[in-house]
All heavy atoms as a GROMACS GRO file, in nm:
protein
  611
    1MET      N    1   0.084  -0.118   0.000
    1MET     CA    2   0.000   0.000   0.000
    1MET      C    3   0.088   0.124   0.000
    1MET      O    4   0.199   0.123   0.050
    1MET     CB    5  -0.088   0.002   0.124
    1MET     CG    6  -0.192  -0.109   0.128
    1MET     SD    7  -0.307  -0.108  -0.010
    1MET     CE    8  -0.389   0.046   0.012
    2PRO      N    9   0.038   0.233  -0.054
    2PRO     CA   10   0.118   0.355  -0.060
    2PRO      C   11   0.138   0.415   0.078
    2PRO      O   12   0.056   0.397   0.168
    2PRO     CB   13   0.037   0.448  -0.149
    2PRO     CG   14  -0.100   0.394  -0.150
    2PRO     CD   15  -0.090   0.248  -0.121
    3LYS      N   16   0.246   0.485   0.094
    3LYS     CA   17   0.277   0.552   0.219
    3LYS      C   18   0.227   0.695   0.210
    3LYS      O   19   0.270   0.770   0.124
    3LYS     CB   20   0.427   0.550   0.244
    3LYS     CG   21   0.483   0.409   0.253
    3LYS     CD   22   0.632   0.414   0.264
    3LYS     CE   23   0.688   0.274   0.264
    3LYS     NZ   24   0.832   0.271   0.261
    4TYR      N   25   0.136   0.732   0.297
    4TYR     CA   26   0.080   0.866   0.294
    4TYR      C   27   0.136   0.948   0.408
    4TYR      O   28   0.153   0.901   0.519
    4TYR     CB   29  -0.072   0.860   0.304
    4TYR     CG   30  -0.135   0.795   0.184
    4TYR    CD1   31  -0.184   0.667   0.190
    4TYR    CD2   32  -0.141   0.862   0.063
    4TYR    CE1   33  -0.240   0.606   0.079
    4TYR    CE2   34  -0.197   0.803  -0.048
    4TYR     CZ   35  -0.246   0.674  -0.038
    4TYR     OH   36  -0.300   0.616  -0.148
    5TYR      N   37   0.163   1.073   0.380
    5TYR     CA   38   0.217   1.166   0.477
    5TYR      C   39   0.123   1.285   0.487
    5TYR      O   40   0.062   1.326   0.390
    5TYR     CB   41   0.356   1.213   0.434
    5TYR     CG   42   0.452   1.100   0.412
    5TYR    CD1   43   0.482   1.055   0.284
    5TYR    CD2   44   0.512   1.035   0.520
    5TYR    CE1   45   0.569   0.950   0.264
    5TYR    CE2   46   0.599   0.930   0.500
    5TYR     CZ   47   0.627   0.888   0.372
    5TYR     OH   48   0.713   0.785   0.352
    6GLU      N   49   0.115   1.343   0.606
    6GLU     CA   50   0.022   1.453   0.629
    6GLU      C   51   0.064   1.579   0.554
    6GLU      O   52  -0.020   1.652   0.502
    6GLU     CB   53   0.011   1.482   0.778
    6GLU     CG   54  -0.053   1.369   0.856
    6GLU     CD   55  -0.056   1.397   1.005
    6GLU    OE1   56  -0.018   1.508   1.045
    6GLU    OE2   57  -0.096   1.307   1.080
    7ASP      N   58   0.192   1.610   0.548
    7ASP     CA   59   0.239   1.734   0.488
    7ASP      C   60   0.274   1.720   0.340
    7ASP      O   61   0.333   1.809   0.283
    7ASP     CB   62   0.363   1.785   0.563
    7ASP     CG   63   0.330   1.817   0.708
    7ASP    OD1   64   0.212   1.851   0.735
    7ASP    OD2   65   0.420   1.809   0.792
    8LYS      N   66   0.236   1.610   0.279
    8LYS     CA   67   0.272   1.584   0.141
    8LYS      C   68   0.171   1.647   0.046
    8LYS      O   69   0.051   1.652   0.075
    8LYS     CB   70   0.276   1.433   0.117
    8LYS     CG   71   0.340   1.394  -0.013
    8LYS     CD   72   0.341   1.246  -0.027
    8LYS     CE   73   0.214   1.209  -0.098
    8LYS     NZ   74   0.210   1.076  -0.148
    9GLU      N   75   0.218   1.695  -0.067
    9GLU     CA   76   0.128   1.751  -0.167
    9GLU      C   77   0.047   1.640  -0.232
    9GLU      O   78   0.092   1.527  -0.246
    9GLU     CB   79   0.207   1.824  -0.275
    9GLU     CG   80   0.274   1.949  -0.228
    9GLU     CD   81   0.346   2.020  -0.340
    9GLU    OE1   82   0.316   1.993  -0.458
    9GLU    OE2   83   0.433   2.101  -0.310
   10GLU      N   84  -0.073   1.675  -0.274
   10GLU     CA   85  -0.162   1.578  -0.340
   10GLU      C   86  -0.116   1.556  -0.484
   10GLU      O   87  -0.100   1.651  -0.560
   10GLU     CB   88  -0.305   1.632  -0.338
   10GLU     CG   89  -0.407   1.531  -0.381
   10GLU     CD   90  -0.428   1.418  -0.283
   10GLU    OE1   91  -0.403   1.438  -0.163
   10GLU    OE2   92  -0.467   1.310  -0.328
   11ASP      N   93  -0.096   1.430  -0.520
   11ASP     CA   94  -0.056   1.395  -0.656
   11ASP      C   95  -0.173   1.329  -0.725
   11ASP      O   96  -0.210   1.217  -0.693
   11ASP     CB   97   0.065   1.301  -0.654
   11ASP     CG   98   0.125   1.280  -0.790
   11ASP    OD1   99   0.079   1.345  -0.886
   11ASP    OD2  100   0.219   1.200  -0.802
   12ASN      N  101  -0.234   1.399  -0.820
   12ASN     CA  102  -0.353   1.348  -0.886
   12ASN      C  103  -0.323   1.276  -1.017
   12ASN      O  104  -0.414   1.242  -1.090
   12ASN     CB  105  -0.451   1.463  -0.912
   12ASN     CG  106  -0.505   1.519  -0.784
   12ASN    OD1  107  -0.523   1.446  -0.687
   12ASN    ND2  108  -0.530   1.647  -0.781
   13ARG      N  109  -0.195   1.253  -1.045
   13ARG     CA  110  -0.160   1.182  -1.168
   13ARG      C  111  -0.200   1.035  -1.156
   13ARG      O  112  -0.215   0.981  -1.046
   13ARG     CB  113  -0.010   1.191  -1.194
   13ARG     CG  114   0.036   1.332  -1.224
   13ARG     CD  115   0.180   1.334  -1.260
   13ARG     NE  116   0.262   1.293  -1.144
   13ARG     CZ  117   0.393   1.283  -1.147
   13ARG    NH1  118   0.459   1.310  -1.258
   13ARG    NH2  119   0.459   1.248  -1.041
   14ALA      N  120  -0.213   0.972  -1.270
   14ALA     CA  121  -0.247   0.830  -1.272
   14ALA      C  122  -0.132   0.748  -1.214
   14ALA      O  123  -0.016   0.782  -1.233
   14ALA     CB  124  -0.276   0.787  -1.414
   15CYS      N  125  -0.165   0.646  -1.142
   15CYS     CA  126  -0.067   0.552  -1.084
   15CYS      C  127   0.026   0.620  -0.984
   15CYS      O  128   0.141   0.578  -0.967
   15CYS     CB  129   0.014   0.484  -1.193
   15CYS     SG  130  -0.085   0.411  -1.325
   16ALA      N  131  -0.019   0.724  -0.917
   16ALA     CA  132   0.066   0.800  -0.826
   16ALA      C  133   0.112   0.716  -0.706
   16ALA      O  134   0.226   0.727  -0.663
   16ALA     CB  135  -0.005   0.925  -0.778
   17GLY      N  136   0.024   0.633  -0.654
   17GLY     CA  137   0.060   0.552  -0.537
   17GLY      C  138   0.168   0.451  -0.569
   17GLY      O  139   0.264   0.434  -0.493
   18ILE      N  140   0.154   0.383  -0.682
   18ILE     CA  141   0.254   0.285  -0.721
   18ILE      C  142   0.385   0.355  -0.756
   18ILE      O  143   0.493   0.307  -0.723
   18ILE     CB  144   0.204   0.201  -0.839
   18ILE    CG1  145   0.083   0.119  -0.797
   18ILE    CG2  146   0.312   0.108  -0.891
   18ILE    CD1  147   0.021   0.040  -0.908
   19ARG      N  148   0.376   0.469  -0.823
   19ARG     CA  149   0.495   0.545  -0.860
   19ARG      C  150   0.574   0.584  -0.735
   19ARG      O  151   0.696   0.570  -0.730
   19ARG     CB  152   0.457   0.671  -0.938
   19ARG     CG  153   0.576   0.759  -0.972
   19ARG     CD  154   0.536   0.887  -1.041
   19ARG     NE  155   0.500   0.860  -1.178
   19ARG     CZ  156   0.381   0.881  -1.231
   19ARG    NH1  157   0.284   0.931  -1.159
   19ARG    NH2  158   0.359   0.854  -1.358
   20GLU      N  159   0.504   0.630  -0.633
   20GLU     CA  160   0.571   0.671  -0.509
   20GLU      C  161   0.638   0.553  -0.440
   20GLU      O  162   0.753   0.565  -0.395
   20GLU     CB  163   0.467   0.734  -0.417
   20GLU     CG  164   0.524   0.780  -0.285
   20GLU     CD  165   0.415   0.834  -0.195
   20GLU    OE1  166   0.310   0.876  -0.244
   20GLU    OE2  167   0.437   0.833  -0.073
   21ASP      N  168   0.568   0.441  -0.431
   21ASP     CA  169   0.626   0.323  -0.367
   21ASP      C  170   0.744   0.267  -0.446
   21ASP      O  171   0.843   0.223  -0.388
   21ASP     CB  172   0.520   0.215  -0.349
   21ASP     CG  173   0.421   0.250  -0.241
   21ASP    OD1  174   0.445   0.345  -0.166
   21ASP    OD2  175   0.317   0.180  -0.233
   22PHE      N  176   0.734   0.268  -0.577
   22PHE     CA  177   0.841   0.220  -0.664
   22PHE      C  178   0.966   0.306  -0.647
   22PHE      O  179   1.078   0.256  -0.634
   22PHE     CB  180   0.792   0.220  -0.809
   22PHE     CG  181   0.888   0.165  -0.909
   22PHE    CD1  182   0.957   0.048  -0.885
   22PHE    CD2  183   0.907   0.229  -1.029
   22PHE    CE1  184   1.044  -0.004  -0.979
   22PHE    CE2  185   0.993   0.178  -1.124
   22PHE     CZ  186   1.062   0.061  -1.098
   23LYS      N  187   0.947   0.436  -0.644
   23LYS     CA  188   1.058   0.530  -0.626
   23LYS      C  189   1.123   0.510  -0.489
   23LYS      O  190   1.246   0.504  -0.478
   23LYS     CB  191   1.006   0.673  -0.641
   23LYS     CG  192   1.109   0.779  -0.624
   23LYS     CD  193   1.046   0.916  -0.642
   23LYS     CE  194   1.141   1.027  -0.610
   23LYS     NZ  195   1.076   1.159  -0.620
   24ALA      N  196   1.041   0.496  -0.385
   24ALA     CA  197   1.095   0.476  -0.251
   24ALA      C  198   1.170   0.345  -0.240
   24ALA      O  199   1.276   0.338  -0.176
   24ALA     CB  200   0.981   0.481  -0.149
   25CYS      N  201   1.118   0.240  -0.304
   25CYS     CA  202   1.185   0.110  -0.301
   25CYS      C  203   1.323   0.119  -0.364
   25CYS      O  204   1.421   0.068  -0.308
   25CYS     CB  205   1.100   0.007  -0.375
   25CYS     SG  206   1.176  -0.156  -0.387
   26LEU      N  207   1.331   0.185  -0.478
   26LEU     CA  208   1.461   0.196  -0.545
   26LEU      C  209   1.560   0.281  -0.466
   26LEU      O  210   1.676   0.244  -0.451
   26LEU     CB  211   1.443   0.256  -0.684
   26LEU     CG  212   1.399   0.160  -0.792
   26LEU    CD1  213   1.376   0.236  -0.921
   26LEU    CD2  214   1.500   0.050  -0.813
   27LEU      N  215   1.515   0.395  -0.416
   27LEU     CA  216   1.606   0.487  -0.349
   27LEU      C  217   1.651   0.436  -0.212
   27LEU      O  218   1.756   0.477  -0.163
   27LEU     CB  219   1.542   0.624  -0.336
   27LEU     CG  220   1.519   0.696  -0.469
   27LEU    CD1  221   1.451   0.830  -0.444
   27LEU    CD2  222   1.648   0.715  -0.545
   28GLN      N  223   1.573   0.347  -0.150
   28GLN     CA  224   1.609   0.296  -0.018
   28GLN      C  225   1.672   0.157  -0.025
   28GLN      O  226   1.706   0.100   0.079
   28GLN     CB  227   1.486   0.292   0.071
   28GLN     CG  228   1.431   0.429   0.101
   28GLN     CD  229   1.299   0.424   0.174
   28GLN    OE1  230   1.245   0.316   0.200
   28GLN    NE2  231   1.246   0.540   0.207
   29HIS      N  232   1.690   0.104  -0.142
   29HIS     CA  233   1.746  -0.030  -0.158
   29HIS      C  234   1.897  -0.026  -0.132
   29HIS      O  235   1.964   0.074  -0.158
   29HIS     CB  236   1.717  -0.083  -0.300
   29HIS     CG  237   1.724  -0.231  -0.307
   29HIS    ND1  238   1.842  -0.297  -0.325
   29HIS    CD2  239   1.629  -0.326  -0.298
   29HIS    CE1  240   1.820  -0.426  -0.326
   29HIS    NE2  241   1.689  -0.446  -0.310
   30ASP      N  242   1.951  -0.136  -0.081
   30ASP     CA  243   2.094  -0.143  -0.051
   30ASP      C  244   2.180  -0.123  -0.175
   30ASP      O  245   2.292  -0.074  -0.166
   30ASP     CB  246   2.129  -0.280   0.010
   30ASP     CG  247   2.075  -0.293   0.152
   30ASP    OD1  248   2.044  -0.190   0.214
   30ASP    OD2  249   2.064  -0.408   0.200
   31CYS      N  250   2.128  -0.158  -0.289
   31CYS     CA  251   2.201  -0.142  -0.414
   31CYS      C  252   2.236   0.006  -0.436
   31CYS      O  253   2.346   0.038  -0.481
   31CYS     CB  254   2.116  -0.195  -0.528
   31CYS     SG  255   2.188  -0.178  -0.691
   32VAL      N  256   2.144   0.094  -0.404
   32VAL     CA  257   2.167   0.238  -0.423
   32VAL      C  258   2.238   0.298  -0.303
   32VAL      O  259   2.336   0.372  -0.318
   32VAL     CB  260   2.032   0.312  -0.447
   32VAL    CG1  261   2.052   0.462  -0.454
   32VAL    CG2  262   1.967   0.263  -0.575
   33VAL      N  263   2.191   0.264  -0.183
   33VAL     CA  264   2.242   0.328  -0.061
   33VAL      C  265   2.385   0.284  -0.029
   33VAL      O  266   2.473   0.368  -0.012
   33VAL     CB  267   2.149   0.296   0.058
   33VAL    CG1  268   2.205   0.353   0.187
   33VAL    CG2  269   2.010   0.352   0.032
   34LYS      N  270   2.409   0.154  -0.022
   34LYS     CA  271   2.540   0.105   0.021
   34LYS      C  272   2.641   0.094  -0.093
   34LYS      O  273   2.757   0.126  -0.077
   34LYS     CB  274   2.524  -0.031   0.089
   34LYS     CG  275   2.451  -0.021   0.222
   34LYS     CD  276   2.444  -0.154   0.290
   34LYS     CE  277   2.372  -0.141   0.422
   34LYS     NZ  278   2.356  -0.270   0.490
   35GLU      N  279   2.594   0.045  -0.209
   35GLU     CA  280   2.686   0.024  -0.320
   35GLU      C  281   2.705   0.148  -0.405
   35GLU      O  282   2.798   0.153  -0.487
   35GLU     CB  283   2.637  -0.093  -0.406
   35GLU     CG  284   2.633  -0.224  -0.330
   35GLU     CD  285   2.574  -0.337  -0.413
   35GLU    OE1  286   2.570  -0.325  -0.536
   35GLU    OE2  287   2.532  -0.437  -0.352
   36GLY      N  288   2.617   0.247  -0.391
   36GLY     CA  289   2.631   0.373  -0.463
   36GLY      C  290   2.602   0.366  -0.611
   36GLY      O  291   2.648   0.449  -0.688
   37LYS      N  292   2.523   0.267  -0.653
   37LYS     CA  293   2.488   0.254  -0.794
   37LYS      C  294   2.371   0.345  -0.828
   37LYS      O  295   2.298   0.390  -0.742
   37LYS     CB  296   2.451   0.109  -0.826
   37LYS     CG  297   2.566   0.012  -0.813
   37LYS     CD  298   2.521  -0.126  -0.852
   37LYS     CE  299   2.634  -0.226  -0.838
   37LYS     NZ  300   2.589  -0.362  -0.873
   38MET      N  301   2.351   0.365  -0.957
   38MET     CA  302   2.236   0.441  -1.005
   38MET      C  303   2.111   0.353  -0.994
   38MET      O  304   2.120   0.231  -1.010
   38MET     CB  305   2.256   0.482  -1.151
   38MET     CG  306   2.372   0.576  -1.174
   38MET     SD  307   2.343   0.738  -1.104
   38MET     CE  308   2.211   0.794  -1.208
   39PRO      N  309   1.992   0.413  -0.969
   39PRO     CA  310   1.870   0.332  -0.963
   39PRO      C  311   1.843   0.255  -1.092
   39PRO      O  312   1.791   0.143  -1.089
   39PRO     CB  313   1.761   0.436  -0.938
   39PRO     CG  314   1.830   0.547  -0.868
   39PRO     CD  315   1.968   0.551  -0.927
   40SER      N  316   1.882   0.312  -1.207
   40SER     CA  317   1.861   0.240  -1.333
   40SER      C  318   1.946   0.113  -1.340
   40SER      O  319   1.904   0.012  -1.396
   40SER     CB  320   1.893   0.331  -1.451
   40SER     OG  321   2.025   0.379  -1.444
   41GLU      N  322   2.064   0.116  -1.281
   41GLU     CA  323   2.149  -0.004  -1.278
   41GLU      C  324   2.087  -0.110  -1.187
   41GLU      O  325   2.093  -0.229  -1.219
   41GLU     CB  326   2.288   0.032  -1.229
   41GLU     CG  327   2.365   0.123  -1.323
   41GLU     CD  328   2.497   0.169  -1.263
   41GLU    OE1  329   2.527   0.134  -1.147
   41GLU    OE2  330   2.569   0.242  -1.332
   42CYS      N  331   2.027  -0.067  -1.077
   42CYS     CA  332   1.964  -0.161  -0.985
   42CYS      C  333   1.841  -0.225  -1.048
   42CYS      O  334   1.810  -0.340  -1.021
   42CYS     CB  335   1.927  -0.092  -0.855
   42CYS     SG  336   2.070  -0.033  -0.762
   43LEU      N  337   1.771  -0.150  -1.132
   43LEU     CA  338   1.656  -0.206  -1.203
   43LEU      C  339   1.699  -0.317  -1.297
   43LEU      O  340   1.632  -0.419  -1.310
   43LEU     CB  341   1.584  -0.098  -1.283
   43LEU     CG  342   1.480  -0.016  -1.210
   43LEU    CD1  343   1.423   0.089  -1.302
   43LEU    CD2  344   1.371  -0.104  -1.155
   44LYS      N  345   1.811  -0.296  -1.365
   44LYS     CA  346   1.861  -0.398  -1.458
   44LYS      C  347   1.902  -0.524  -1.386
   44LYS      O  348   1.898  -0.633  -1.443
   44LYS     CB  349   1.978  -0.342  -1.538
   44LYS     CG  350   1.937  -0.234  -1.636
   44LYS     CD  351   2.055  -0.177  -1.708
   44LYS     CE  352   2.012  -0.062  -1.799
   44LYS     NZ  353   2.126   0.007  -1.860
   45GLU      N  354   1.942  -0.510  -1.258
   45GLU     CA  355   1.980  -0.627  -1.178
   45GLU      C  356   1.859  -0.700  -1.122
   45GLU      O  357   1.872  -0.808  -1.068
   45GLU     CB  358   2.071  -0.583  -1.064
   45GLU     CG  359   2.206  -0.530  -1.111
   45GLU     CD  360   2.291  -0.479  -0.997
   45GLU    OE1  361   2.252  -0.495  -0.880
   45GLU    OE2  362   2.396  -0.422  -1.026
   46GLY      N  363   1.741  -0.637  -1.131
   46GLY     CA  364   1.619  -0.706  -1.090
   46GLY      C  365   1.564  -0.667  -0.954
   46GLY      O  366   1.478  -0.737  -0.901
   47HIS      N  367   1.609  -0.558  -0.897
   47HIS     CA  368   1.556  -0.515  -0.767
   47HIS      C  369   1.421  -0.446  -0.785
   47HIS      O  370   1.397  -0.382  -0.887
   47HIS     CB  371   1.655  -0.420  -0.699
   47HIS     CG  372   1.790  -0.481  -0.677
   47HIS    ND1  373   1.811  -0.585  -0.589
   47HIS    CD2  374   1.909  -0.456  -0.734
   47HIS    CE1  375   1.938  -0.619  -0.592
   47HIS    NE2  376   2.001  -0.543  -0.680
   48CYS      N  377   1.332  -0.462  -0.686
   48CYS     CA  378   1.197  -0.402  -0.686
   48CYS      C  379   1.116  -0.447  -0.807
   48CYS      O  380   1.039  -0.370  -0.864
   48CYS     CB  381   1.204  -0.250  -0.680
   48CYS     SG  382   1.297  -0.184  -0.541
   49ARG      N  383   1.130  -0.571  -0.845
   49ARG     CA  384   1.067  -0.622  -0.966
   49ARG      C  385   0.914  -0.622  -0.955
   49ARG      O  386   0.845  -0.592  -1.052
   49ARG     CB  387   1.118  -0.764  -0.994
   49ARG     CG  388   1.060  -0.828  -1.117
   49ARG     CD  389   1.100  -0.761  -1.244
   49ARG     NE  390   1.244  -0.774  -1.264
   49ARG     CZ  391   1.311  -0.714  -1.360
   49ARG    NH1  392   1.248  -0.639  -1.446
   49ARG    NH2  393   1.439  -0.727  -1.371
   50ALA      N  394   0.859  -0.654  -0.839
   50ALA     CA  395   0.714  -0.661  -0.824
   50ALA      C  396   0.650  -0.522  -0.843
   50ALA      O  397   0.548  -0.510  -0.911
   50ALA     CB  398   0.676  -0.717  -0.688
   51LEU      N  399   0.711  -0.420  -0.785
   51LEU     CA  400   0.659  -0.285  -0.801
   51LEU      C  401   0.677  -0.235  -0.944
   51LEU      O  402   0.593  -0.161  -0.996
   51LEU     CB  403   0.725  -0.189  -0.703
   51LEU     CG  404   0.674  -0.199  -0.559
   51LEU    CD1  405   0.760  -0.116  -0.467
   51LEU    CD2  406   0.529  -0.157  -0.551
   52GLN      N  407   0.785  -0.275  -1.007
   52GLN     CA  408   0.807  -0.235  -1.146
   52GLN      C  409   0.698  -0.295  -1.236
   52GLN      O  410   0.644  -0.227  -1.323
   52GLN     CB  411   0.944  -0.281  -1.193
   52GLN     CG  412   0.977  -0.238  -1.334
   52GLN     CD  413   1.113  -0.290  -1.381
   52GLN    OE1  414   1.171  -0.377  -1.320
   52GLN    NE2  415   1.162  -0.233  -1.488
   53THR      N  416   0.665  -0.420  -1.212
   53THR     CA  417   0.561  -0.485  -1.290
   53THR      C  418   0.425  -0.420  -1.264
   53THR      O  419   0.348  -0.397  -1.359
   53THR     CB  420   0.555  -0.636  -1.257
   53THR    OG1  421   0.684  -0.692  -1.279
   53THR    CG2  422   0.453  -0.707  -1.343
   54SER      N  423   0.396  -0.390  -1.138
   54SER     CA  424   0.268  -0.326  -1.105
   54SER      C  425   0.258  -0.188  -1.169
   54SER      O  426   0.151  -0.150  -1.218
   54SER     CB  427   0.253  -0.312  -0.953
   54SER     OG  428   0.249  -0.437  -0.893
   55PHE      N  429   0.367  -0.113  -1.169
   55PHE     CA  430   0.368   0.020  -1.230
   55PHE      C  431   0.346   0.008  -1.380
   55PHE      O  432   0.269   0.085  -1.440
   55PHE     CB  433   0.498   0.092  -1.198
   55PHE     CG  434   0.504   0.233  -1.247
   55PHE    CD1  435   0.416   0.328  -1.202
   55PHE    CD2  436   0.600   0.272  -1.339
   55PHE    CE1  437   0.421   0.459  -1.246
   55PHE    CE2  438   0.607   0.402  -1.384
   55PHE     CZ  439   0.516   0.496  -1.337
   56PHE      N  440   0.409  -0.089  -1.443
   56PHE     CA  441   0.392  -0.111  -1.586
   56PHE      C  442   0.246  -0.147  -1.618
   56PHE      O  443   0.189  -0.094  -1.714
   56PHE     CB  444   0.486  -0.222  -1.634
   56PHE     CG  445   0.456  -0.269  -1.773
   56PHE    CD1  446   0.492  -0.193  -1.883
   56PHE    CD2  447   0.391  -0.390  -1.795
   56PHE    CE1  448   0.463  -0.235  -2.011
   56PHE    CE2  449   0.363  -0.434  -1.923
   56PHE     CZ  450   0.400  -0.356  -2.031
   57GLU      N  451   0.187  -0.235  -1.538
   57GLU     CA  452   0.049  -0.276  -1.561
   57GLU      C  453  -0.046  -0.157  -1.546
   57GLU      O  454  -0.142  -0.142  -1.620
   57GLU     CB  455   0.008  -0.388  -1.465
   57GLU     CG  456   0.074  -0.520  -1.496
   57GLU     CD  457   0.024  -0.580  -1.624
   57GLU    OE1  458  -0.092  -0.557  -1.662
   57GLU    OE2  459   0.102  -0.653  -1.689
   58CYS      N  460  -0.020  -0.071  -1.449
   58CYS     CA  461  -0.104   0.046  -1.428
   58CYS      C  462  -0.094   0.141  -1.547
   58CYS      O  463  -0.195   0.192  -1.596
   58CYS     CB  464  -0.063   0.116  -1.299
   58CYS     SG  465  -0.164   0.259  -1.260
   59LYS      N  466   0.028   0.167  -1.593
   59LYS     CA  467   0.045   0.256  -1.707
   59LYS      C  468  -0.015   0.197  -1.834
   59LYS      O  469  -0.074   0.268  -1.916
   59LYS     CB  470   0.194   0.286  -1.730
   59LYS     CG  471   0.259   0.364  -1.618
   59LYS     CD  472   0.197   0.499  -1.602
   59LYS     CE  473   0.278   0.601  -1.675
   59LYS     NZ  474   0.228   0.737  -1.654
   60ARG      N  475  -0.003   0.065  -1.852
   60ARG     CA  476  -0.059   0.001  -1.969
   60ARG      C  477  -0.211   0.005  -1.966
   60ARG      O  478  -0.276   0.020  -2.069
   60ARG     CB  479  -0.011  -0.143  -1.980
   60ARG     CG  480  -0.059  -0.210  -2.108
   60ARG     CD  481   0.005  -0.342  -2.130
   60ARG     NE  482  -0.042  -0.439  -2.034
   60ARG     CZ  483  -0.013  -0.568  -2.038
   60ARG    NH1  484   0.066  -0.614  -2.132
   60ARG    NH2  485  -0.059  -0.649  -1.947
   61SER      N  486  -0.270  -0.003  -1.847
   61SER     CA  487  -0.416   0.000  -1.836
   61SER      C  488  -0.471   0.137  -1.875
   61SER      O  489  -0.590   0.149  -1.907
   61SER     CB  490  -0.461  -0.039  -1.696
   61SER     OG  491  -0.433   0.063  -1.603
   62MET      N  492  -0.388   0.241  -1.873
   62MET     CA  493  -0.433   0.373  -1.915
   62MET      C  494  -0.460   0.376  -2.066
   62MET      O  495  -0.545   0.451  -2.112
   62MET     CB  496  -0.328   0.479  -1.880
   62MET     CG  497  -0.315   0.503  -1.732
   62MET     SD  498  -0.178   0.609  -1.692
   62MET     CE  499  -0.212   0.751  -1.793
   63LEU      N  500  -0.387   0.296  -2.141
   63LEU     CA  501  -0.402   0.292  -2.286
   63LEU      C  502  -0.509   0.193  -2.331
   63LEU      O  503  -0.551   0.197  -2.446
   63LEU     CB  504  -0.269   0.256  -2.352
   63LEU     CG  505  -0.155   0.352  -2.324
   63LEU    CD1  506  -0.026   0.297  -2.382
   63LEU    CD2  507  -0.186   0.489  -2.379
   64ASP      N  508  -0.548   0.105  -2.242
   64ASP     CA  509  -0.645   0.001  -2.275
   64ASP      C  510  -0.785   0.061  -2.282
   64ASP      O  511  -0.831   0.122  -2.185
   64ASP     CB  512  -0.638  -0.109  -2.170
   64ASP     CG  513  -0.719  -0.232  -2.206
   64ASP    OD1  514  -0.770  -0.237  -2.320
   64ASP    OD2  515  -0.729  -0.321  -2.121
   65THR      N  516  -0.853   0.044  -2.393
   65THR     CA  517  -0.987   0.100  -2.405
   65THR      C  518  -1.089   0.029  -2.317
   65THR      O  519  -1.191   0.087  -2.284
   65THR     CB  520  -1.035   0.094  -2.552
   65THR    OG1  521  -1.030  -0.040  -2.597
   65THR    CG2  522  -0.948   0.181  -2.640
   66ARG      N  523  -1.059  -0.093  -2.277
   66ARG     CA  524  -1.149  -0.164  -2.187
   66ARG      C  525  -1.144  -0.108  -2.046
   66ARG      O  526  -1.232  -0.134  -1.965
   66ARG     CB  527  -1.115  -0.312  -2.184
   66ARG     CG  528  -1.139  -0.379  -2.317
   66ARG     CD  529  -1.092  -0.521  -2.314
   66ARG     NE  530  -0.948  -0.521  -2.297
   66ARG     CZ  531  -0.875  -0.630  -2.281
   66ARG    NH1  532  -0.932  -0.747  -2.277
   66ARG    NH2  533  -0.745  -0.623  -2.268
   67ALA      N  534  -1.042  -0.027  -2.016
   67ALA     CA  535  -1.027   0.030  -1.882
   67ALA      C  536  -1.139   0.127  -1.850
   67ALA      O  537  -1.164   0.158  -1.733
   67ALA     CB  538  -0.892   0.099  -1.868
   68ARG      N  539  -1.207   0.176  -1.951
   68ARG     CA  540  -1.321   0.265  -1.924
   68ARG      C  541  -1.427   0.192  -1.844
   68ARG      O  542  -1.497   0.250  -1.762
   68ARG     CB  543  -1.382   0.313  -2.055
   68ARG     CG  544  -1.293   0.408  -2.131
   68ARG     CD  545  -1.359   0.450  -2.258
   68ARG     NE  546  -1.377   0.332  -2.344
   68ARG     CZ  547  -1.458   0.327  -2.448
   68ARG    NH1  548  -1.531   0.431  -2.480
   68ARG    NH2  549  -1.467   0.218  -2.520
   69PHE      N  550  -1.440   0.062  -1.866
   69PHE     CA  551  -1.541  -0.016  -1.796
   69PHE      C  552  -1.484  -0.080  -1.668
   69PHE      O  553  -1.554  -0.092  -1.569
   69PHE     CB  554  -1.595  -0.127  -1.887
   69PHE     CG  555  -1.651  -0.073  -2.015
   69PHE    CD1  556  -1.584  -0.096  -2.134
   69PHE    CD2  557  -1.767   0.000  -2.016
   69PHE    CE1  558  -1.634  -0.048  -2.253
   69PHE    CE2  559  -1.818   0.050  -2.135
   69PHE     CZ  560  -1.751   0.025  -2.253
   70ARG      N  561  -1.359  -0.117  -1.672
   70ARG     CA  562  -1.299  -0.190  -1.562
   70ARG      C  563  -1.227  -0.098  -1.462
   70ARG      O  564  -1.207  -0.136  -1.348
   70ARG     CB  565  -1.197  -0.291  -1.615
   70ARG     CG  566  -1.260  -0.396  -1.702
   70ARG     CD  567  -1.154  -0.491  -1.752
   70ARG     NE  568  -1.214  -0.589  -1.842
   70ARG     CZ  569  -1.145  -0.674  -1.911
   70ARG    NH1  570  -1.015  -0.676  -1.902
   70ARG    NH2  571  -1.205  -0.760  -1.991
   71GLY      N  572  -1.183   0.016  -1.505
   71GLY     CA  573  -1.106   0.104  -1.420
   71GLY      C  574  -0.958   0.073  -1.431
   71GLY      O  575  -0.917  -0.033  -1.480
   72ARG      N  576  -0.875   0.168  -1.386
   72ARG     CA  577  -0.731   0.147  -1.394
   72ARG      C  578  -0.685   0.045  -1.293
   72ARG      O  579  -0.741   0.033  -1.184
   72ARG     CB  580  -0.658   0.279  -1.368
   72ARG     CG  581  -0.655   0.370  -1.487
   72ARG     CD  582  -0.548   0.475  -1.470
   72ARG     NE  583  -0.557   0.546  -1.345
   72ARG     CZ  584  -0.613   0.665  -1.331
   72ARG    NH1  585  -0.668   0.725  -1.431
   72ARG    NH2  586  -0.616   0.721  -1.212
   73LYS      N  587  -0.580  -0.026  -1.328
   73LYS     CA  588  -0.521  -0.121  -1.233
   73LYS      C  589  -0.431  -0.045  -1.139
   73LYS      O  590  -0.379   0.061  -1.170
   73LYS     CB  591  -0.440  -0.227  -1.309
   73LYS     CG  592  -0.525  -0.316  -1.394
   73LYS     CD  593  -0.441  -0.424  -1.458
   73LYS     CE  594  -0.528  -0.515  -1.540
   73LYS     NZ  595  -0.450  -0.620  -1.604
   74GLY      N  596  -0.406  -0.102  -1.025
   74GLY     CA  597  -0.317  -0.040  -0.928
   74GLY      C  598  -0.394   0.039  -0.825
   74GLY      O  599  -0.515   0.025  -0.808
   75TYR      N  600  -0.322   0.124  -0.752
   75TYR     CA  601  -0.385   0.204  -0.648
   75TYR      C  602  -0.346   0.347  -0.662
   75TYR      O  603  -0.263   0.387  -0.734
   75TYR     CB  604  -0.352   0.153  -0.508
   75TYR     CG  605  -0.207   0.121  -0.482
   75TYR    CD1  606  -0.121   0.219  -0.436
   75TYR    CD2  607  -0.156  -0.006  -0.502
   75TYR    CE1  608   0.010   0.191  -0.410
   75TYR    CE2  609  -0.025  -0.034  -0.476
   75TYR     CZ  610   0.058   0.064  -0.429
   75TYR     OH  611   0.189   0.036  -0.403
   0.00000   0.00000   0.00000
């Protein structure tokens, strides 16, 4: 589930919750923090794969015409 903060600005973009969690996962991962690698390098190594897949599915559902009836995937 997304992490909500009281003093945070409201993000009304599509897939905002998954985007926030995906970003936090990458930036707080040991690959970035301890090893000093770029987040893009950590993605290629397979870190935060579940959130990456969820974010992709959410963005893809925006282009799906059936989403008008089913709603967007994700949170």
